[in-house]
C-alpha positions as a Markdown table, in Angstrom:
| # | Residue | x | y | z |
|---|---|---|---|---|
| 1 | Unk | -26.4 | -35.1 | -36.7 |
| 2 | Unk | -29.3 | -34.0 | -34.5 |
| 3 | Unk | -28.2 | -36.5 | -32.0 |
| 4 | Unk | -24.5 | -36.6 | -32.4 |
| 5 | Unk | -24.4 | -32.2 | -31.6 |
| 6 | Unk | -26.8 | -33.5 | -29.0 |
| 7 | Unk | -24.7 | -36.3 | -27.4 |
| 8 | Unk | -21.5 | -33.6 | -27.3 |
| 9 | Unk | -22.8 | -30.2 | -27.3 |
| 10 | Unk | -26.6 | -30.6 | -25.0 |
| 11 | Unk | -29.5 | -28.0 | -25.3 |
| 12 | Unk | -26.3 | -25.3 | -26.5 |
| 13 | Unk | -25.9 | -27.5 | -30.0 |
| 14 | Unk | -29.6 | -26.3 | -30.5 |
| 15 | Unk | -28.1 | -23.8 | -32.7 |
| 16 | Unk | -25.6 | -25.8 | -34.7 |
| 17 | Unk | -28.2 | -28.1 | -35.6 |
| 18 | Unk | -30.7 | -25.1 | -36.8 |
| 19 | Unk | -27.7 | -24.2 | -38.8 |
| 20 | Unk | -26.8 | -27.0 | -40.0 |
| 21 | Unk | -30.8 | -28.2 | -41.2 |
| 22 | Unk | -31.2 | -25.3 | -43.0 |
| 23 | Unk | -29.3 | -26.7 | -45.7 |
| 24 | Unk | -33.2 | -29.0 | -46.2 |
| 25 | Unk | -35.4 | -27.9 | -48.7 |
| 26 | Unk | -38.0 | -28.5 | -46.2 |
| 27 | Unk | -35.9 | -27.1 | -42.9 |
| 28 | Unk | -39.1 | -25.0 | -40.3 |
| 29 | Unk | -37.9 | -24.7 | -37.4 |
| 30 | Unk | -40.5 | -25.8 | -35.9 |
| 31 | Unk | -39.5 | -29.3 | -37.2 |
| 32 | Unk | -36.3 | -28.8 | -36.1 |
| 33 | Unk | -36.9 | -27.8 | -32.6 |
| 34 | Unk | -39.3 | -31.1 | -32.3 |
| 35 | Unk | -36.2 | -33.0 | -33.3 |
| 36 | Unk | -33.5 | -31.6 | -31.7 |
| 37 | Unk | -35.6 | -32.2 | -28.4 |
| 38 | Unk | -35.9 | -36.0 | -29.3 |
| 39 | Unk | -32.0 | -35.8 | -29.7 |
| 40 | Unk | -31.9 | -35.0 | -26.4 |
| 41 | Unk | -33.8 | -37.4 | -24.7 |
| 42 | Unk | -32.3 | -40.0 | -26.4 |
| 43 | Unk | -29.1 | -38.6 | -25.8 |
| 44 | Unk | -26.1 | -41.2 | -24.2 |
| 45 | Unk | -28.3 | -44.3 | -25.0 |
| 46 | Unk | -27.5 | -44.2 | -28.9 |
| 47 | Unk | -23.2 | -44.0 | -28.6 |
| 48 | Unk | -23.4 | -40.9 | -31.6 |
| 49 | Unk | -20.5 | -38.6 | -30.6 |
| 50 | Unk | -18.9 | -35.2 | -32.6 |
| 51 | Unk | -16.9 | -38.5 | -34.5 |
| 52 | Unk | -20.6 | -39.7 | -36.0 |
| 53 | Unk | -21.4 | -36.1 | -36.8 |
| 54 | Unk | -18.5 | -35.6 | -39.1 |
| 55 | Unk | -18.5 | -39.1 | -40.7 |
| 56 | Unk | -21.9 | -38.2 | -41.7 |
| 57 | Unk | -21.5 | -34.8 | -42.9 |
| 58 | Unk | -18.7 | -35.7 | -44.9 |
| 59 | Unk | -20.7 | -39.1 | -46.5 |
| 60 | Unk | -23.4 | -36.6 | -47.3 |
| 61 | Unk | -20.7 | -34.5 | -48.8 |
| 62 | Unk | -22.0 | -31.3 | -46.8 |
| 63 | Unk | -17.5 | -31.3 | -45.8 |
| 64 | Unk | -15.5 | -32.7 | -48.1 |
């Protein structure tokens, strides 16, 4: 999900990633920032986009 957000929104998507990641029981701001930074570095190489985000969110039950 992070890479899909990063590819779509760039740095401006970091807050979105934090909002989604807070649903994870072991969420930490530091780890979330590190993960998003890694996604930004690999952006465009992995091919994930907003469609991937919605597909994965649906598959995981985040959205119906």
